[in-house]
C-alpha positions as CSV (number, residue, x, y, z in Angstrom):
1,M,-17.6,207.4,213.8
2,Q,-16.6,203.8,214.4
3,A,-14.3,203.8,211.4
4,Q,-12.6,207.1,212.5
5,E,-12.2,205.7,216.0
6,A,-10.7,202.5,214.5
7,N,-8.3,204.6,212.5
8,D,-7.4,206.7,215.6
9,C,-6.6,203.5,217.4
10,L,-4.1,202.3,214.8
11,G,-0.5,202.5,215.8
12,P,2.0,204.4,213.6
13,V,3.2,201.2,211.9
14,Q,-0.3,200.1,210.9
15,R,-1.2,203.7,209.8
16,A,2.0,203.8,207.7
17,R,1.2,200.4,206.2
18,A,-2.3,201.5,205.2
19,C,-1.0,204.7,203.6
20,F,1.6,202.7,201.7
21,K,-0.9,200.1,200.6
22,Y,-3.5,202.6,199.3
23,W,-1.3,205.5,198.1
24,L,1.5,203.5,196.4
25,P,-0.7,202.4,193.4
26,P,-1.8,205.9,192.4
27,L,1.8,207.2,192.8
28,V,3.1,204.4,190.6
29,W,0.4,205.1,188.1
30,M,1.3,208.8,188.1
31,A,4.9,207.9,187.5
32,L,3.9,205.8,184.5
33,I,1.9,208.7,183.1
34,F,4.8,211.0,183.6
35,S,7.2,208.6,181.8
36,A,4.8,208.3,178.9
37,S,4.6,212.1,178.7
38,A,8.4,212.3,178.6
39,D,8.6,210.1,175.5
40,R,9.3,212.5,172.7
41,A,8.4,210.0,170.0
42,S,5.1,208.8,171.5
43,F,2.9,210.0,168.7
44,S,5.0,208.4,165.9
45,R,5.5,205.2,168.0
46,T,1.7,204.8,168.7
47,S,0.9,205.7,165.1
48,R,3.2,202.9,163.9
49,L,1.2,200.5,166.0
50,I,-2.3,201.7,165.6
51,G,-2.2,202.8,162.0
52,P,-1.3,199.4,160.5
53,V,-4.1,197.7,162.5
54,V,-6.6,200.3,161.3
55,R,-5.5,199.9,157.7
56,W,-5.7,196.1,158.0
57,L,-9.2,196.3,159.5
58,F,-10.4,199.0,157.1
59,P,-8.3,198.7,153.9
60,H,-10.7,201.0,152.0
61,W,-10.2,204.0,154.4
62,T,-8.4,207.1,153.3
63,E,-5.2,208.2,155.1
64,E,-7.2,211.0,156.7
65,Q,-9.7,208.5,158.2
66,V,-6.8,206.4,159.5
67,D,-5.1,209.5,161.0
68,L,-8.4,210.5,162.7
69,T,-8.8,207.0,164.1
70,V,-5.3,207.0,165.5
71,L,-6.1,210.4,167.1
72,V,-9.3,209.1,168.6
73,V,-7.5,206.0,170.0
74,R,-4.8,208.2,171.5
75,K,-7.4,210.4,173.2
76,L,-9.3,207.3,174.5
77,A,-6.0,206.2,176.0
78,H,-5.7,209.5,177.7
79,F,-9.2,209.1,179.0
80,V,-8.6,205.6,180.3
81,E,-5.3,206.3,182.0
82,Y,-6.8,209.2,183.9
83,A,-9.9,207.1,184.7
84,V,-7.6,204.6,186.4
85,L,-5.9,207.4,188.2
86,G,-9.2,208.9,189.4
87,G,-10.3,205.5,190.7
88,L,-7.0,204.8,192.5
89,L,-7.0,208.3,194.1
90,Y,-10.6,208.0,195.2
91,R,-9.8,204.6,196.8
92,A,-6.8,205.9,198.5
93,F,-8.7,208.9,200.0
94,W,-11.6,206.7,201.0
95,R,-9.5,204.0,202.6
96,T,-7.1,206.2,204.5
97,C,-9.4,209.1,205.4
98,Q,-12.4,207.3,206.9
99,S,-15.1,209.3,208.7
100,G,-17.5,206.6,209.8
101,S,-19.0,205.8,206.5
102,R,-18.9,202.6,204.6
103,L,-19.5,204.6,201.4
104,P,-16.8,206.7,199.8
105,E,-17.8,210.2,200.7
106,R,-18.3,212.9,198.1
107,R,-15.5,215.0,199.5
108,W,-13.0,212.2,198.7
109,A,-14.3,212.3,195.1
110,A,-13.9,216.0,195.0
111,Y,-10.3,215.8,196.4
112,A,-9.5,213.0,194.0
113,L,-10.9,214.9,191.0
114,A,-9.0,218.0,192.1
115,L,-5.8,216.0,192.2
116,V,-6.5,214.5,188.8
117,A,-7.1,218.0,187.3
118,L,-3.9,219.3,188.9
119,Y,-1.9,216.3,187.6
120,A,-3.4,216.7,184.1
121,V,-2.4,220.4,184.0
122,T,1.1,219.7,185.3
123,D,1.4,216.8,182.8
124,E,0.5,219.0,179.9
125,W,2.8,221.7,181.2
126,H,5.6,219.1,181.4
127,Q,4.9,218.1,177.8
128,A,5.4,221.7,176.6
129,F,9.1,221.2,177.5
130,V,9.6,217.8,175.8
131,P,11.0,218.1,172.3
132,G,8.4,216.9,169.8
133,R,5.5,217.2,172.2
134,H,3.1,220.0,172.8
135,S,0.6,220.8,175.5
136,S,-3.1,221.0,174.9
137,L,-6.0,222.3,176.9
138,F,-8.2,219.7,175.1
139,D,-6.0,216.9,176.6
140,V,-6.5,218.3,180.1
141,L,-10.3,218.2,179.5
142,V,-10.1,214.6,178.2
143,D,-7.9,213.7,181.2
144,V,-10.2,215.3,183.8
145,S,-13.3,213.7,182.1
146,G,-11.5,210.3,182.4
147,G,-10.8,211.0,186.0
148,A,-14.4,211.8,186.7
149,A,-15.5,208.6,184.9
150,G,-13.0,206.6,187.0
151,L,-14.5,208.0,190.2
152,M,-18.0,207.2,189.1
153,A,-16.9,203.7,188.1
154,Y,-15.3,203.0,191.4
155,R,-18.3,204.3,193.3
156,G,-20.5,202.1,191.2
157,W,-18.3,199.1,191.9
158,V,-18.6,199.8,195.6
159,H,-22.4,199.9,195.4
160,W,-22.4,196.7,193.3
161,K,-20.0,194.9,195.6
162,W,-21.8,195.9,198.8
163,P,-25.5,196.4,197.9
164,R,-26.4,197.2,201.5
165,C,-24.6,200.6,200.9
166,G,-27.7,201.9,199.1
167,S,-29.7,204.8,200.4
168,A,-32.2,202.5,202.2
169,A,-29.4,201.4,204.6
170,A,-28.1,204.9,205.1
171,G,-28.7,206.9,208.2
172,S,-30.4,210.3,208.4
173,E,-27.4,212.0,207.0
174,G,-27.2,209.6,204.1
175,R,-24.2,207.9,205.5
176,L,-23.9,204.4,206.8
177,Q,-22.6,204.0,210.3
178,L,-20.7,200.8,209.5
179,D,-17.0,200.0,209.3
180,P,-15.7,199.6,205.8
181,P,-15.1,196.1,204.5
182,A,-11.6,194.9,205.3
183,G,-10.6,193.8,201.8
184,A,-11.7,196.8,199.8
């Protein structure tokens, strides 16, 4: 409750500053994802970059193997970009929606993952209208999986950075009754 009371005591300027500080990074990241989705030549552009590197590293590979590697690298990029988004959203919810816990609560993870899924679906829907692009349910699954991995990675980082956040320090409800660290 201490953190919620502290948030309640913030004036409108401090509250707006906190929202700006924690919500601007995920919004900027979402804009970057959107701009990459709007690029009608993204597959040919990344293939021109990744393909020669793969051919140089593995000169004996067939063209099919090179194409498969390019596809895997592109899907990994999807995974990573949404992992970053998931972590940023989780952090934004945690830092601006405190409820007395030093640990990010599971509900913030659920909200962040829901936003990642919604954004992945709308991103694929948007791609359906971009010439030369297509939408894919598989990409949505890769994106949401990446978002979930980002959430888990952020939570793991919090536990590593503040080891007292483990279950031994938690109260009877499994939540710490400490204020969150100032620089997180």
